Every structure is written in C-alpha cells, then in structure tokens.
mmCIF file of the N, C-alpha and C atoms, coordinates in Angstrom:
data_MODEL
# 
_entry.id   MODEL 
# 
loop_
_atom_site.group_PDB 
_atom_site.id 
_atom_site.type_symbol 
_atom_site.label_atom_id 
_atom_site.label_alt_id 
_atom_site.label_comp_id 
_atom_site.label_asym_id 
_atom_site.label_entity_id 
_atom_site.label_seq_id 
_atom_site.pdbx_PDB_ins_code 
_atom_site.Cartn_x 
_atom_site.Cartn_y 
_atom_site.Cartn_z 
_atom_site.occupancy 
_atom_site.B_iso_or_equiv 
_atom_site.pdbx_formal_charge 
_atom_site.auth_seq_id 
_atom_site.auth_comp_id 
_atom_site.auth_asym_id 
_atom_site.auth_atom_id 
_atom_site.pdbx_PDB_model_num 
ATOM 1   N N  . MET A 1 1  ? 7.233   16.394  -44.946 1.00 0.00 ? 1  MET A N  1 
ATOM 2   C CA . MET A 1 1  ? 8.264   16.387  -43.979 1.00 0.00 ? 1  MET A CA 1 
ATOM 3   C C  . MET A 1 1  ? 7.907   16.927  -42.528 1.00 0.00 ? 1  MET A C  1 
ATOM 4   N N  . LYS A 1 2  ? 7.054   17.913  -42.528 1.00 0.00 ? 2  LYS A N  1 
ATOM 5   C CA . LYS A 1 2  ? 6.595   18.507  -41.487 1.00 0.00 ? 2  LYS A CA 1 
ATOM 6   C C  . LYS A 1 2  ? 5.683   17.443  -40.423 1.00 0.00 ? 2  LYS A C  1 
ATOM 7   N N  . ASP A 1 3  ? 5.059   16.705  -41.197 1.00 0.00 ? 3  ASP A N  1 
ATOM 8   C CA . ASP A 1 3  ? 4.096   15.727  -40.592 1.00 0.00 ? 3  ASP A CA 1 
ATOM 9   C C  . ASP A 1 3  ? 5.031   14.696  -39.857 1.00 0.00 ? 3  ASP A C  1 
ATOM 10  N N  . GLY A 1 4  ? 5.995   14.244  -40.374 1.00 0.00 ? 4  GLY A N  1 
ATOM 11  C CA . GLY A 1 4  ? 7.155   13.254  -39.816 1.00 0.00 ? 4  GLY A CA 1 
ATOM 12  C C  . GLY A 1 4  ? 7.583   13.880  -38.327 1.00 0.00 ? 4  GLY A C  1 
ATOM 13  N N  . THR A 1 5  ? 7.974   15.140  -38.353 1.00 0.00 ? 5  THR A N  1 
ATOM 14  C CA . THR A 1 5  ? 8.611   15.898  -37.234 1.00 0.00 ? 5  THR A CA 1 
ATOM 15  C C  . THR A 1 5  ? 7.417   15.932  -36.139 1.00 0.00 ? 5  THR A C  1 
ATOM 16  N N  . VAL A 1 6  ? 6.155   16.323  -36.496 1.00 0.00 ? 6  VAL A N  1 
ATOM 17  C CA . VAL A 1 6  ? 5.019   16.433  -35.646 1.00 0.00 ? 6  VAL A CA 1 
ATOM 18  C C  . VAL A 1 6  ? 4.942   14.977  -34.929 1.00 0.00 ? 6  VAL A C  1 
ATOM 19  N N  . LEU A 1 7  ? 4.892   13.852  -35.790 1.00 0.00 ? 7  LEU A N  1 
ATOM 20  C CA . LEU A 1 7  ? 4.853   12.565  -35.347 1.00 0.00 ? 7  LEU A CA 1 
ATOM 21  C C  . LEU A 1 7  ? 5.812   12.125  -34.430 1.00 0.00 ? 7  LEU A C  1 
ATOM 22  N N  . LYS A 1 8  ? 7.143   12.433  -34.761 1.00 0.00 ? 8  LYS A N  1 
ATOM 23  C CA . LYS A 1 8  ? 8.089   12.006  -33.830 1.00 0.00 ? 8  LYS A CA 1 
ATOM 24  C C  . LYS A 1 8  ? 8.015   12.718  -32.582 1.00 0.00 ? 8  LYS A C  1 
ATOM 25  N N  . ARG A 1 9  ? 7.498   13.938  -32.506 1.00 0.00 ? 9  ARG A N  1 
ATOM 26  C CA . ARG A 1 9  ? 7.421   14.712  -31.193 1.00 0.00 ? 9  ARG A CA 1 
ATOM 27  C C  . ARG A 1 9  ? 6.318   14.151  -30.309 1.00 0.00 ? 9  ARG A C  1 
ATOM 28  N N  . ARG A 1 10 ? 5.222   13.731  -31.060 1.00 0.00 ? 10 ARG A N  1 
ATOM 29  C CA . ARG A 1 10 ? 4.200   13.127  -30.280 1.00 0.00 ? 10 ARG A CA 1 
ATOM 30  C C  . ARG A 1 10 ? 4.549   11.838  -29.867 1.00 0.00 ? 10 ARG A C  1 
ATOM 31  N N  . LEU A 1 11 ? 5.306   11.096  -30.519 1.00 0.00 ? 11 LEU A N  1 
ATOM 32  C CA . LEU A 1 11 ? 5.836   9.841   -29.960 1.00 0.00 ? 11 LEU A CA 1 
ATOM 33  C C  . LEU A 1 11 ? 6.850   9.871   -28.811 1.00 0.00 ? 11 LEU A C  1 
ATOM 34  N N  . GLU A 1 12 ? 7.675   10.916  -29.038 1.00 0.00 ? 12 GLU A N  1 
ATOM 35  C CA . GLU A 1 12 ? 8.419   11.308  -27.870 1.00 0.00 ? 12 GLU A CA 1 
ATOM 36  C C  . GLU A 1 12 ? 7.696   11.547  -26.529 1.00 0.00 ? 12 GLU A C  1 
ATOM 37  N N  . ARG A 1 13 ? 6.678   12.423  -26.896 1.00 0.00 ? 13 ARG A N  1 
ATOM 38  C CA . ARG A 1 13 ? 5.957   12.893  -25.708 1.00 0.00 ? 13 ARG A CA 1 
ATOM 39  C C  . ARG A 1 13 ? 5.025   11.670  -24.968 1.00 0.00 ? 13 ARG A C  1 
ATOM 40  N N  . ILE A 1 14 ? 4.745   10.745  -25.809 1.00 0.00 ? 14 ILE A N  1 
ATOM 41  C CA . ILE A 1 14 ? 4.072   9.524   -25.399 1.00 0.00 ? 14 ILE A CA 1 
ATOM 42  C C  . ILE A 1 14 ? 4.855   8.753   -24.549 1.00 0.00 ? 14 ILE A C  1 
ATOM 43  N N  . ARG A 1 15 ? 6.121   8.336   -24.993 1.00 0.00 ? 15 ARG A N  1 
ATOM 44  C CA . ARG A 1 15 ? 7.130   7.718   -24.134 1.00 0.00 ? 15 ARG A CA 1 
ATOM 45  C C  . ARG A 1 15 ? 7.491   8.375   -22.853 1.00 0.00 ? 15 ARG A C  1 
ATOM 46  N N  . GLU A 1 16 ? 7.587   9.752   -23.021 1.00 0.00 ? 16 GLU A N  1 
ATOM 47  C CA . GLU A 1 16 ? 7.904   10.514  -21.866 1.00 0.00 ? 16 GLU A CA 1 
ATOM 48  C C  . GLU A 1 16 ? 6.533   10.289  -20.670 1.00 0.00 ? 16 GLU A C  1 
ATOM 49  N N  . VAL A 1 17 ? 5.398   10.411  -21.091 1.00 0.00 ? 17 VAL A N  1 
ATOM 50  C CA . VAL A 1 17 ? 4.356   10.206  -20.350 1.00 0.00 ? 17 VAL A CA 1 
ATOM 51  C C  . VAL A 1 17 ? 4.247   8.731   -19.775 1.00 0.00 ? 17 VAL A C  1 
ATOM 52  N N  . GLU A 1 18 ? 4.636   7.766   -20.614 1.00 0.00 ? 18 GLU A N  1 
ATOM 53  C CA . GLU A 1 18 ? 4.434   6.423   -20.145 1.00 0.00 ? 18 GLU A CA 1 
ATOM 54  C C  . GLU A 1 18 ? 5.531   6.143   -19.061 1.00 0.00 ? 18 GLU A C  1 
ATOM 55  N N  . ASN A 1 19 ? 6.708   6.784   -19.228 1.00 0.00 ? 19 ASN A N  1 
ATOM 56  C CA . ASN A 1 19 ? 7.875   6.578   -18.174 1.00 0.00 ? 19 ASN A CA 1 
ATOM 57  C C  . ASN A 1 19 ? 7.486   7.396   -17.024 1.00 0.00 ? 19 ASN A C  1 
ATOM 58  N N  . GLU A 1 20 ? 6.815   8.342   -16.934 1.00 0.00 ? 20 GLU A N  1 
ATOM 59  C CA . GLU A 1 20 ? 6.193   9.164   -15.844 1.00 0.00 ? 20 GLU A CA 1 
ATOM 60  C C  . GLU A 1 20 ? 5.192   8.237   -15.157 1.00 0.00 ? 20 GLU A C  1 
ATOM 61  N N  . ASN A 1 21 ? 4.327   7.595   -15.877 1.00 0.00 ? 21 ASN A N  1 
ATOM 62  C CA . ASN A 1 21 ? 3.244   6.911   -15.302 1.00 0.00 ? 21 ASN A CA 1 
ATOM 63  C C  . ASN A 1 21 ? 4.045   5.570   -14.689 1.00 0.00 ? 21 ASN A C  1 
ATOM 64  N N  . GLN A 1 22 ? 5.030   5.031   -15.196 1.00 0.00 ? 22 GLN A N  1 
ATOM 65  C CA . GLN A 1 22 ? 5.579   3.854   -14.522 1.00 0.00 ? 22 GLN A CA 1 
ATOM 66  C C  . GLN A 1 22 ? 6.288   4.381   -13.096 1.00 0.00 ? 22 GLN A C  1 
ATOM 67  N N  . GLN A 1 23 ? 7.092   5.588   -13.277 1.00 0.00 ? 23 GLN A N  1 
ATOM 68  C CA . GLN A 1 23 ? 7.569   5.895   -12.113 1.00 0.00 ? 23 GLN A CA 1 
ATOM 69  C C  . GLN A 1 23 ? 6.629   6.223   -10.893 1.00 0.00 ? 23 GLN A C  1 
ATOM 70  N N  . LEU A 1 24 ? 5.403   6.812   -11.302 1.00 0.00 ? 24 LEU A N  1 
ATOM 71  C CA . LEU A 1 24 ? 4.357   7.101   -10.238 1.00 0.00 ? 24 LEU A CA 1 
ATOM 72  C C  . LEU A 1 24 ? 3.893   5.792   -9.853  1.00 0.00 ? 24 LEU A C  1 
ATOM 73  N N  . LYS A 1 25 ? 3.720   4.652   -10.742 1.00 0.00 ? 25 LYS A N  1 
ATOM 74  C CA . LYS A 1 25 ? 3.148   3.355   -10.108 1.00 0.00 ? 25 LYS A CA 1 
ATOM 75  C C  . LYS A 1 25 ? 4.337   2.790   -9.084  1.00 0.00 ? 25 LYS A C  1 
ATOM 76  N N  . VAL A 1 26 ? 5.594   2.989   -9.406  1.00 0.00 ? 26 VAL A N  1 
ATOM 77  C CA . VAL A 1 26 ? 6.602   2.518   -8.518  1.00 0.00 ? 26 VAL A CA 1 
ATOM 78  C C  . VAL A 1 26 ? 6.369   3.265   -7.023  1.00 0.00 ? 26 VAL A C  1 
ATOM 79  N N  . GLN A 1 27 ? 6.330   4.481   -7.242  1.00 0.00 ? 27 GLN A N  1 
ATOM 80  C CA . GLN A 1 27 ? 6.250   5.490   -6.026  1.00 0.00 ? 27 GLN A CA 1 
ATOM 81  C C  . GLN A 1 27 ? 5.082   5.130   -5.190  1.00 0.00 ? 27 GLN A C  1 
ATOM 82  N N  . LEU A 1 28 ? 4.020   4.871   -5.939  1.00 0.00 ? 28 LEU A N  1 
ATOM 83  C CA . LEU A 1 28 ? 2.619   4.353   -5.107  1.00 0.00 ? 28 LEU A CA 1 
ATOM 84  C C  . LEU A 1 28 ? 2.819   3.125   -4.291  1.00 0.00 ? 28 LEU A C  1 
ATOM 85  N N  . GLN A 1 29 ? 3.395   2.046   -5.077  1.00 0.00 ? 29 GLN A N  1 
ATOM 86  C CA . GLN A 1 29 ? 3.696   0.817   -4.393  1.00 0.00 ? 29 GLN A CA 1 
ATOM 87  C C  . GLN A 1 29 ? 4.709   0.969   -3.104  1.00 0.00 ? 29 GLN A C  1 
ATOM 88  N N  . SER A 1 30 ? 5.728   1.749   -3.381  1.00 0.00 ? 30 SER A N  1 
ATOM 89  C CA . SER A 1 30 ? 6.500   2.035   -2.261  1.00 0.00 ? 30 SER A CA 1 
ATOM 90  C C  . SER A 1 30 ? 5.751   2.743   -1.006  1.00 0.00 ? 30 SER A C  1 
ATOM 91  N N  . ALA A 1 31 ? 5.137   3.618   -1.409  1.00 0.00 ? 31 ALA A N  1 
ATOM 92  C CA . ALA A 1 31 ? 4.313   4.413   -0.396  1.00 0.00 ? 31 ALA A CA 1 
ATOM 93  C C  . ALA A 1 31 ? 3.356   3.408   0.247   1.00 0.00 ? 31 ALA A C  1 
ATOM 94  N N  . GLY A 1 32 ? 2.561   2.578   -0.403  1.00 0.00 ? 32 GLY A N  1 
ATOM 95  C CA . GLY A 1 32 ? 1.837   1.552   0.336   1.00 0.00 ? 32 GLY A CA 1 
ATOM 96  C C  . GLY A 1 32 ? 2.700   0.794   1.330   1.00 0.00 ? 32 GLY A C  1 
ATOM 97  N N  . LYS A 1 33 ? 3.665   0.361   1.011   1.00 0.00 ? 33 LYS A N  1 
ATOM 98  C CA . LYS A 1 33 ? 4.512   -0.457  1.817   1.00 0.00 ? 33 LYS A CA 1 
ATOM 99  C C  . LYS A 1 33 ? 4.944   0.342   2.988   1.00 0.00 ? 33 LYS A C  1 
ATOM 100 N N  . GLN A 1 34 ? 5.358   1.628   2.884   1.00 0.00 ? 34 GLN A N  1 
ATOM 101 C CA . GLN A 1 34 ? 5.815   2.482   3.938   1.00 0.00 ? 34 GLN A CA 1 
ATOM 102 C C  . GLN A 1 34 ? 4.763   2.876   4.885   1.00 0.00 ? 34 GLN A C  1 
ATOM 103 N N  . VAL A 1 35 ? 3.394   2.928   4.522   1.00 0.00 ? 35 VAL A N  1 
ATOM 104 C CA . VAL A 1 35 ? 2.228   3.179   5.446   1.00 0.00 ? 35 VAL A CA 1 
ATOM 105 C C  . VAL A 1 35 ? 1.745   2.359   6.027   1.00 0.00 ? 35 VAL A C  1 
ATOM 106 N N  . GLN A 1 36 ? 2.543   1.368   6.912   1.00 0.00 ? 36 GLN A N  1 
ATOM 107 C CA . GLN A 1 36 ? 1.789   0.387   7.612   1.00 0.00 ? 36 GLN A CA 1 
ATOM 108 C C  . GLN A 1 36 ? 1.670   0.651   9.089   1.00 0.00 ? 36 GLN A C  1 
ATOM 109 N N  . PRO A 1 37 ? 0.352   0.679   9.352   1.00 0.00 ? 37 PRO A N  1 
ATOM 110 C CA . PRO A 1 37 ? 0.148   1.109   10.823  1.00 0.00 ? 37 PRO A CA 1 
ATOM 111 C C  . PRO A 1 37 ? 0.809   0.327   11.797  1.00 0.00 ? 37 PRO A C  1 
ATOM 112 N N  . ASP A 1 38 ? 0.977   0.685   12.951  1.00 0.00 ? 38 ASP A N  1 
ATOM 113 C CA . ASP A 1 38 ? 1.633   0.060   14.132  1.00 0.00 ? 38 ASP A CA 1 
ATOM 114 C C  . ASP A 1 38 ? 0.622   -0.906  14.790  1.00 0.00 ? 38 ASP A C  1 
ATOM 115 N N  . TYR A 1 39 ? 0.182   -1.864  14.416  1.00 0.00 ? 39 TYR A N  1 
ATOM 116 C CA . TYR A 1 39 ? -1.092  -2.716  14.815  1.00 0.00 ? 39 TYR A CA 1 
ATOM 117 C C  . TYR A 1 39 ? -0.796  -3.066  16.259  1.00 0.00 ? 39 TYR A C  1 
ATOM 118 N N  . ASP A 1 40 ? 0.559   -3.403  16.735  1.00 0.00 ? 40 ASP A N  1 
ATOM 119 C CA . ASP A 1 40 ? 0.632   -3.687  18.029  1.00 0.00 ? 40 ASP A CA 1 
ATOM 120 C C  . ASP A 1 40 ? 0.240   -2.591  19.153  1.00 0.00 ? 40 ASP A C  1 
ATOM 121 N N  . SER A 1 41 ? 0.756   -1.594  18.592  1.00 0.00 ? 41 SER A N  1 
ATOM 122 C CA . SER A 1 41 ? 0.353   -0.265  19.680  1.00 0.00 ? 41 SER A CA 1 
ATOM 123 C C  . SER A 1 41 ? -1.133  -0.012  19.601  1.00 0.00 ? 41 SER A C  1 
ATOM 124 N N  . ILE A 1 42 ? -1.747  -0.251  18.514  1.00 0.00 ? 42 ILE A N  1 
ATOM 125 C CA . ILE A 1 42 ? -3.370  0.098   18.238  1.00 0.00 ? 42 ILE A CA 1 
ATOM 126 C C  . ILE A 1 42 ? -4.011  -1.029  19.219  1.00 0.00 ? 42 ILE A C  1 
ATOM 127 N N  . ARG A 1 43 ? -3.543  -2.259  19.045  1.00 0.00 ? 43 ARG A N  1 
ATOM 128 C CA . ARG A 1 43 ? -3.923  -3.332  19.826  1.00 0.00 ? 43 ARG A CA 1 
ATOM 129 C C  . ARG A 1 43 ? -3.992  -3.100  21.422  1.00 0.00 ? 43 ARG A C  1 
ATOM 130 N N  . ASP A 1 44 ? -2.709  -2.689  21.737  1.00 0.00 ? 44 ASP A N  1 
ATOM 131 C CA . ASP A 1 44 ? -2.620  -2.405  23.240  1.00 0.00 ? 44 ASP A CA 1 
ATOM 132 C C  . ASP A 1 44 ? -3.308  -1.243  23.628  1.00 0.00 ? 44 ASP A C  1 
ATOM 133 N N  . ARG A 1 45 ? -3.479  -0.200  22.913  1.00 0.00 ? 45 ARG A N  1 
ATOM 134 C CA . ARG A 1 45 ? -4.428  0.919   23.252  1.00 0.00 ? 45 ARG A CA 1 
ATOM 135 C C  . ARG A 1 45 ? -5.804  0.500   23.398  1.00 0.00 ? 45 ARG A C  1 
ATOM 136 N N  . THR A 1 46 ? -6.361  -0.516  22.454  1.00 0.00 ? 46 THR A N  1 
ATOM 137 C CA . THR A 1 46 ? -7.684  -0.775  22.462  1.00 0.00 ? 46 THR A CA 1 
ATOM 138 C C  . THR A 1 46 ? -7.985  -1.711  23.780  1.00 0.00 ? 46 THR A C  1 
ATOM 139 N N  . LEU A 1 47 ? -7.041  -2.646  23.952  1.00 0.00 ? 47 LEU A N  1 
ATOM 140 C CA . LEU A 1 47 ? -7.089  -3.534  25.183  1.00 0.00 ? 47 LEU A CA 1 
ATOM 141 C C  . LEU A 1 47 ? -6.993  -2.851  26.283  1.00 0.00 ? 47 LEU A C  1 
ATOM 142 N N  . ASN A 1 48 ? -6.319  -1.842  26.386  1.00 0.00 ? 48 ASN A N  1 
ATOM 143 C CA . ASN A 1 48 ? -6.171  -0.868  27.579  1.00 0.00 ? 48 ASN A CA 1 
ATOM 144 C C  . ASN A 1 48 ? -7.399  -0.179  27.907  1.00 0.00 ? 48 ASN A C  1 
ATOM 145 N N  . LYS A 1 49 ? -8.061  0.309   26.696  1.00 0.00 ? 49 LYS A N  1 
ATOM 146 C CA . LYS A 1 49 ? -9.397  0.924   26.891  1.00 0.00 ? 49 LYS A CA 1 
ATOM 147 C C  . LYS A 1 49 ? -10.462 0.167   27.482  1.00 0.00 ? 49 LYS A C  1 
ATOM 148 N N  . LEU A 1 50 ? -10.372 -1.153  26.871  1.00 0.00 ? 50 LEU A N  1 
ATOM 149 C CA . LEU A 1 50 ? -11.276 -2.266  27.318  1.00 0.00 ? 50 LEU A CA 1 
ATOM 150 C C  . LEU A 1 50 ? -10.983 -2.914  28.762  1.00 0.00 ? 50 LEU A C  1 
ATOM 151 N N  . LYS A 1 51 ? -9.808  -2.542  29.321  1.00 0.00 ? 51 LYS A N  1 
ATOM 152 C CA . LYS A 1 51 ? -9.346  -2.958  30.523  1.00 0.00 ? 51 LYS A CA 1 
ATOM 153 C C  . LYS A 1 51 ? -9.257  -4.532  30.488  1.00 0.00 ? 51 LYS A C  1 
ATOM 154 N N  . VAL A 1 52 ? -8.748  -5.037  29.419  1.00 0.00 ? 52 VAL A N  1 
ATOM 155 C CA . VAL A 1 52 ? -8.568  -6.321  29.393  1.00 0.00 ? 52 VAL A CA 1 
ATOM 156 C C  . VAL A 1 52 ? -7.117  -6.617  28.944  1.00 0.00 ? 52 VAL A C  1 
ATOM 157 N N  . GLY A 1 53 ? -6.448  -7.934  29.105  1.00 0.00 ? 53 GLY A N  1 
ATOM 158 C CA . GLY A 1 53 ? -5.204  -8.386  28.615  1.00 0.00 ? 53 GLY A CA 1 
ATOM 159 C C  . GLY A 1 53 ? -4.999  -9.009  27.339  1.00 0.00 ? 53 GLY A C  1 
ATOM 160 N N  . LYS A 1 54 ? -3.856  -9.297  26.742  1.00 0.00 ? 54 LYS A N  1 
ATOM 161 C CA . LYS A 1 54 ? -3.615  -9.795  25.717  1.00 0.00 ? 54 LYS A CA 1 
ATOM 162 C C  . LYS A 1 54 ? -4.146  -11.253 25.517  1.00 0.00 ? 54 LYS A C  1 
ATOM 163 N N  . GLN A 1 55 ? -4.010  -11.970 26.672  1.00 0.00 ? 55 GLN A N  1 
ATOM 164 C CA . GLN A 1 55 ? -4.398  -13.291 26.689  1.00 0.00 ? 55 GLN A CA 1 
ATOM 165 C C  . GLN A 1 55 ? -6.090  -13.566 26.772  1.00 0.00 ? 55 GLN A C  1 
ATOM 166 N N  . SER A 1 56 ? -6.770  -12.378 26.911  1.00 0.00 ? 56 SER A N  1 
ATOM 167 C CA . SER A 1 56 ? -8.236  -12.461 27.218  1.00 0.00 ? 56 SER A CA 1 
ATOM 168 C C  . SER A 1 56 ? -8.722  -12.799 25.672  1.00 0.00 ? 56 SER A C  1 
ATOM 169 N N  . THR A 1 57 ? -10.049 -13.367 25.723  1.00 0.00 ? 57 THR A N  1 
ATOM 170 C CA . THR A 1 57 ? -10.753 -13.508 24.545  1.00 0.00 ? 57 THR A CA 1 
ATOM 171 C C  . THR A 1 57 ? -10.753 -12.448 23.556  1.00 0.00 ? 57 THR A C  1 
ATOM 172 N N  . GLN A 1 58 ? -11.012 -11.259 24.215  1.00 0.00 ? 58 GLN A N  1 
ATOM 173 C CA . GLN A 1 58 ? -10.916 -9.725  23.373  1.00 0.00 ? 58 GLN A CA 1 
ATOM 174 C C  . GLN A 1 58 ? -9.662  -9.786  22.682  1.00 0.00 ? 58 GLN A C  1 
ATOM 175 N N  . GLY A 1 59 ? -8.443  -9.917  23.674  1.00 0.00 ? 59 GLY A N  1 
ATOM 176 C CA . GLY A 1 59 ? -7.111  -9.823  23.055  1.00 0.00 ? 59 GLY A CA 1 
ATOM 177 C C  . GLY A 1 59 ? -6.896  -10.909 21.906  1.00 0.00 ? 59 GLY A C  1 
ATOM 178 N N  . LYS A 1 60 ? -7.307  -11.950 22.207  1.00 0.00 ? 60 LYS A N  1 
ATOM 179 C CA . LYS A 1 60 ? -7.057  -12.924 20.989  1.00 0.00 ? 60 LYS A CA 1 
ATOM 180 C C  . LYS A 1 60 ? -7.872  -12.768 19.774  1.00 0.00 ? 60 LYS A C  1 
ATOM 181 N N  . ALA A 1 61 ? -9.012  -12.196 19.908  1.00 0.00 ? 61 ALA A N  1 
ATOM 182 C CA . ALA A 1 61 ? -9.760  -11.821 18.751  1.00 0.00 ? 61 ALA A CA 1 
ATOM 183 C C  . ALA A 1 61 ? -9.088  -10.728 17.921  1.00 0.00 ? 61 ALA A C  1 
ATOM 184 N N  . ILE A 1 62 ? -8.655  -9.842  18.729  1.00 0.00 ? 62 ILE A N  1 
ATOM 185 C CA . ILE A 1 62 ? -7.951  -8.622  18.149  1.00 0.00 ? 62 ILE A CA 1 
ATOM 186 C C  . ILE A 1 62 ? -6.822  -9.072  17.306  1.00 0.00 ? 62 ILE A C  1 
ATOM 187 N N  . ASP A 1 63 ? -5.928  -10.138 18.052  1.00 0.00 ? 63 ASP A N  1 
ATOM 188 C CA . ASP A 1 63 ? -4.824  -10.411 17.300  1.00 0.00 ? 63 ASP A CA 1 
ATOM 189 C C  . ASP A 1 63 ? -5.193  -11.273 15.898  1.00 0.00 ? 63 ASP A C  1 
ATOM 190 N N  . ALA A 1 64 ? -6.255  -12.040 16.052  1.00 0.00 ? 64 ALA A N  1 
ATOM 191 C CA . ALA A 1 64 ? -6.653  -12.712 14.896  1.00 0.00 ? 64 ALA A CA 1 
ATOM 192 C C  . ALA A 1 64 ? -7.097  -11.831 13.861  1.00 0.00 ? 64 ALA A C  1 
ATOM 193 N N  . PHE A 1 65 ? -7.626  -10.706 14.225  1.00 0.00 ? 65 PHE A N  1 
ATOM 194 C CA . PHE A 1 65 ? -8.112  -9.584  13.286  1.00 0.00 ? 65 PHE A CA 1 
ATOM 195 C C  . PHE A 1 65 ? -7.030  -9.038  12.528  1.00 0.00 ? 65 PHE A C  1 
ATOM 196 N N  . ILE A 1 66 ? -5.974  -8.670  13.441  1.00 0.00 ? 66 ILE A N  1 
ATOM 197 C CA . ILE A 1 66 ? -4.671  -7.966  13.042  1.00 0.00 ? 66 ILE A CA 1 
ATOM 198 C C  . ILE A 1 66 ? -3.977  -9.017  11.954  1.00 0.00 ? 66 ILE A C  1 
ATOM 199 N N  . LYS A 1 67 ? -3.939  -10.223 12.261  1.00 0.00 ? 67 LYS A N  1 
ATOM 200 C CA . LYS A 1 67 ? -3.243  -11.194 11.518  1.00 0.00 ? 67 LYS A CA 1 
ATOM 201 C C  . LYS A 1 67 ? -3.941  -11.457 10.146  1.00 0.00 ? 67 LYS A C  1 
ATOM 202 N N  . GLN A 1 68 ? -5.301  -11.291 10.199  1.00 0.00 ? 68 GLN A N  1 
ATOM 203 C CA . GLN A 1 68 ? -6.023  -11.378 8.946   1.00 0.00 ? 68 GLN A CA 1 
ATOM 204 C C  . GLN A 1 68 ? -5.799  -9.997  8.054   1.00 0.00 ? 68 GLN A C  1 
ATOM 205 N N  . LEU A 1 69 ? -5.757  -8.918  8.552   1.00 0.00 ? 69 LEU A N  1 
ATOM 206 C CA . LEU A 1 69 ? -5.544  -7.657  8.022   1.00 0.00 ? 69 LEU A CA 1 
ATOM 207 C C  . LEU A 1 69 ? -4.073  -7.861  7.381   1.00 0.00 ? 69 LEU A C  1 
ATOM 208 N N  . LYS A 1 70 ? -3.209  -8.144  8.130   1.00 0.00 ? 70 LYS A N  1 
ATOM 209 C CA . LYS A 1 70 ? -1.661  -8.105  7.486   1.00 0.00 ? 70 LYS A CA 1 
ATOM 210 C C  . LYS A 1 70 ? -1.698  -9.233  6.301   1.00 0.00 ? 70 LYS A C  1 
ATOM 211 N N  . GLN A 1 71 ? -2.438  -10.243 6.406   1.00 0.00 ? 71 GLN A N  1 
ATOM 212 C CA . GLN A 1 71 ? -2.411  -11.325 5.183   1.00 0.00 ? 71 GLN A CA 1 
ATOM 213 C C  . GLN A 1 71 ? -3.195  -10.557 3.987   1.00 0.00 ? 71 GLN A C  1 
ATOM 214 N N  . GLU A 1 72 ? -4.244  -9.774  4.218   1.00 0.00 ? 72 GLU A N  1 
ATOM 215 C CA . GLU A 1 72 ? -4.944  -8.991  3.087   1.00 0.00 ? 72 GLU A CA 1 
ATOM 216 C C  . GLU A 1 72 ? -4.096  -8.021  2.509   1.00 0.00 ? 72 GLU A C  1 
ATOM 217 N N  . CYS A 1 73 ? -3.413  -7.336  3.444   1.00 0.00 ? 73 CYS A N  1 
ATOM 218 C CA . CYS A 1 73 ? -2.301  -6.255  2.995   1.00 0.00 ? 73 CYS A CA 1 
ATOM 219 C C  . CYS A 1 73 ? -1.272  -6.839  2.100   1.00 0.00 ? 73 CYS A C  1 
ATOM 220 N N  . LEU A 1 74 ? -0.715  -8.087  2.366   1.00 0.00 ? 74 LEU A N  1 
ATOM 221 C CA . LEU A 1 74 ? 0.327   -8.634  1.651   1.00 0.00 ? 74 LEU A CA 1 
ATOM 222 C C  . LEU A 1 74 ? -0.152  -9.041  0.315   1.00 0.00 ? 74 LEU A C  1 
ATOM 223 N N  . VAL A 1 75 ? -1.547  -9.725  0.273   1.00 0.00 ? 75 VAL A N  1 
ATOM 224 C CA . VAL A 1 75 ? -1.983  -9.974  -0.979  1.00 0.00 ? 75 VAL A CA 1 
ATOM 225 C C  . VAL A 1 75 ? -2.278  -8.830  -1.836  1.00 0.00 ? 75 VAL A C  1 
ATOM 226 N N  . ALA A 1 76 ? -2.843  -7.779  -1.183  1.00 0.00 ? 76 ALA A N  1 
ATOM 227 C CA . ALA A 1 76 ? -3.137  -6.446  -1.927  1.00 0.00 ? 76 ALA A CA 1 
ATOM 228 C C  . ALA A 1 76 ? -1.965  -5.930  -2.423  1.00 0.00 ? 76 ALA A C  1 
ATOM 229 N N  . ASN A 1 77 ? -0.810  -5.871  -1.934  1.00 0.00 ? 77 ASN A N  1 
ATOM 230 C CA . ASN A 1 77 ? 0.484   -5.184  -2.242  1.00 0.00 ? 77 ASN A CA 1 
ATOM 231 C C  . ASN A 1 77 ? 1.364   -6.194  -3.061  1.00 0.00 ? 77 ASN A C  1 
ATOM 232 N N  . SER A 1 78 ? 1.005   -7.313  -3.228  1.00 0.00 ? 78 SER A N  1 
ATOM 233 C CA . SER A 1 78 ? 1.800   -8.195  -4.062  1.00 0.00 ? 78 SER A CA 1 
ATOM 234 C C  . SER A 1 78 ? 2.031   -7.774  -5.562  1.00 0.00 ? 78 SER A C  1 
ATOM 235 N N  . PRO A 1 79 ? 2.992   -8.010  -6.260  1.00 0.00 ? 79 PRO A N  1 
ATOM 236 C CA . PRO A 1 79 ? 2.995   -7.426  -7.650  1.00 0.00 ? 79 PRO A CA 1 
ATOM 237 C C  . PRO A 1 79 ? 2.151   -8.560  -8.484  1.00 0.00 ? 79 PRO A C  1 
ATOM 238 N N  . ASP A 1 80 ? 1.592   -7.945  -9.512  1.00 0.00 ? 80 ASP A N  1 
ATOM 239 C CA . ASP A 1 80 ? 0.562   -8.860  -10.350 1.00 0.00 ? 80 ASP A CA 1 
ATOM 240 C C  . ASP A 1 80 ? 1.353   -9.582  -11.393 1.00 0.00 ? 80 ASP A C  1 
# 
C-alpha cells in the first residue's frame, strides 16, 4: 500500500514539473518575440556614422541585411 502512495506522489510531481516546463517554454517564446531590436534606428545610427544616406549603396546593403535578419528571426521563432 505504501509503494502505491509513493508512486502516486512521484507521478504527481512529474506532472507538476512537466507543467512548469511547458510554462517556461511559452515564456521563452514570448520573450523571444518581445526582444526585437529596433533595426531602423540601428541602421540610421550606422549610416550617420558612415556619413551616407539610406539610398546609398551602403544603405541599401544594410537594408538587405536587416531584411535577411528579420526573415531568419521569423523562421527561428516559428512554432515547430
């Protein structure tokens, strides 16, 4: 009889840990979506330091790079 009680407690604890694990996964996914850098302001600061504009070759290259980063982030954050 005692073994059955111990087993029930362990199963209950396993369920609790699995539930906590699932909640942490959801929080991690939410945090990943919230921590998006402000690419436009980063681009503007970088172009300003280079003393070139958005329509310059450098500006277009940075825009293409940012576009690729955003696509990669979408793929990485998509649910499996």
